[in-house]
N, C-alpha and C positions, 0 to 999 in steps of 0.2 A: 504492500500500499505507501502513495508517494505523498509527502509532502509539502507545499507550498511553502520556501521559506520565507517567515516574517518579514524579510527586507521588503522581499520580489510583491507580496501584498502590498504593503505599504505603500509599494512603488506604483502597483496596479493600481491600490485605492486613489493616491492622488493623481495620478492619470485621468481617470475617470470624474472626479470633482472638476479636474482643469476641461476636460473636454465640455461639460454640463454648463460650465459657466462660457466657455468659449462662442457653445452653438446659441445660449442664451442671447448673448453679446450681438450675434449676427442679425438672429431674429429682431430686436428689441432695434434695430436701425428701421425699421417699416413699421415697427407699432409700439405703444404705449404697455407696462410693465403691467398692466391691469388688466390688459385683454391677451398676456400670453401664458399660453396651456405649458401646463405640466407634460401630457401628451407630447405637445410639439418639440417642446425641448428635447425630452429624449427619445423620441424620435431623429433627428436632426444630427444627437449624439453620440446616435449608436448604439443605446442602449435602453433596459427596459424599465418602463414604472417601476418597479421594484427597487432597483439600482440609485434610483434618482433620491427614496427617500431614506438610503444609505447614507446621504449627504445632505438634504435639506430637509425642513419638517415642508415647506411648500416654497410657491414661486416668490412670495415674498420674502423670504430668509434666504433665497439663491441671490434677490435683488441686495438684500442688505450683503451677503458677500461682494459684490460688485463693486459697489460703494469702496468698501475695504482696499478691494487691489485698485481701483481708481484712485484714492486718496493718501491710501496708510503710504502709500513707497513716496510719498512726496513729502511728507512729514521731515525724514532723514532730509531728502534734497534740500529743503526749505532752511533746515534749521541749519544744515550746515553752515549756506550764505548767511544766516542772521549771525553765527557765531566770531564768523570771520573778522579777522582784525583789518580798520578803516574806515574812510569816509561811510557815513548809515546811504548816504543818497547812492555811494557805486555799487553798495550791499545790494538797496532795492534794486538798483539797474540789472544786477546780476540776477535778481530775484526773478525778474519779468523774462529774463533769458532761460530760464529754469521752466519757469511756465509754456514758454513758445516750446522748447526742447519737448515735453514732456506731451504736449497736444499735438503737436505734430509726430508725435510717434506712436502715439492711442486716441485718436480723432474720436472712433467706438466708444470708450468708455466717456471720455468727455459727454459727446453726446448725450451719451445716457446717463448721466450730471444734471448736466444743463434743463432734459427732458423732465427726469422726475424731482427737482430738488422742489418740483410744487406742484406732481402729480399725484395721483389718487391712491397710492399705497402708502398710509402710515409710517409704516417701519422702516421702512425704506426713508421716508421723507426727516423722519427723525432721526436715521443714519448719518445722512448727510448732513444736517444742523450738527449733528454732534461731531463729525470732523472738523466742521469748518470753526465753530468754536473752541476746539483744541488746538487749531489751527491760531486764531485771533490772542486762546491766551500763551502759546508760543513766542508769539509776535511781541506779546507783554511784553513776558518776561527779558525779553534781547534788548525790547525799547528798554527796562527800566535800568538797564545797565548801563548806558549812553550819557554821560554830563550833560547832554539836555534835558534830561528828563526828570534832572532836581527841582521840586519842591511837585512834580505832578504827584495826584492822587492814582492809586490803585484800579479806580472808576475812569481815570480819566486815559491810563496807560491801555486798558481794554478795550474802551472805545477807540481807539486811535488803532490800536492791533485789530479790529474789527474793522476798520475803514480799510486798511491795509488788502484783508482776508476778500472785504466787499470787492476791492480793486483786482483783485486774482481773479475771481469767480464772472465778472466783467470782461476780460481781457482774454479770457480763455473762451467764453462764449463770442467775444467779436475775432480769433483766433479763428474757428470753427467758420463763421460764417466768411471771414476770408478768403479761408483758403490759403495753400502755399504764395500763390502771386503776392498777396495783398500780406503776407506776415510782417513785412519789412515797416509798414505804414503804421500799422496797430501796432507794432512795437514801439516806435517813434512817440504814437501820442499817449500812449501807456506810461512811457517814462518822463511826457512831460505832466502830465495827471500825479506823477509818483512827485514830484518837485512844487506843484502847484499845494500836495495835500504836507511837504517839509515845509514850504514858506509861511502856512499857516499854525504850522507846528510851532514854528520857532515866537510866536507869539500870541500864543494860546495865555500864557498868562500873565501878558502883560494889564487886564483887569477884569476885573471879573462881572460874571452877566447873571442875571438876575435868579433864570434858572439855573446856573450851578448850585449842585449838591453842597452841604454845610462840609466845611474841612475836615471833619471827623466822621462824617459818615460815607455813603454809597460802599456796595459791593468791594468785596476784596477777588483778586485772582489766586489761584491756587497756586501756591509758593513762594508769600511774601502778603508780606503786610502792608496797607496804606502808610505811604511817607510822605506823604502831606502834611507839612507842620500845621 
């Protein structure tokens, strides 16, 4: 009686899972996740419906896995840029380059994110929102270490981090619409917009606005306390 080695079984399992993700992504080029059928996916992947349930509870869980596959790998790339030494504007410029390369390499993944960010599958919307919030928190933590952030509250740094992340999402969508021929112009405009944000950042503490929170209030960013005196 022959037995399949554990390593081989694990490799086969990973291949089947990836085949399901790839098949779903190809099908999602032409439809939304809410309309995607389990049997469509398994047929395209060349596996049985039973095999699907060994990897995912349902198509929503598969969609969440696609979100993690698309955005999860970006954390390390963006994080590496943010922790580089040098001018903050230069680092933000490089973050635009990272987004452009990633979108160019995985356009189907980012079309999926753009479509499902406000789509009808609640767990997938929540997964995208959670990933974007995590990006904003990571950016806020990196910004906190810069001399220009002296006197900024945790809430304001998180707001600024969220602004940069929103810009990242807008840039990715613009790159998808423009295609390879329009990439240079999208990148140029994205960099100019970041510089505009940087100018506003430099004068944020010049005078307080009535809508600003009390200096001792506001939510904190995980990883550090409010630093504004």
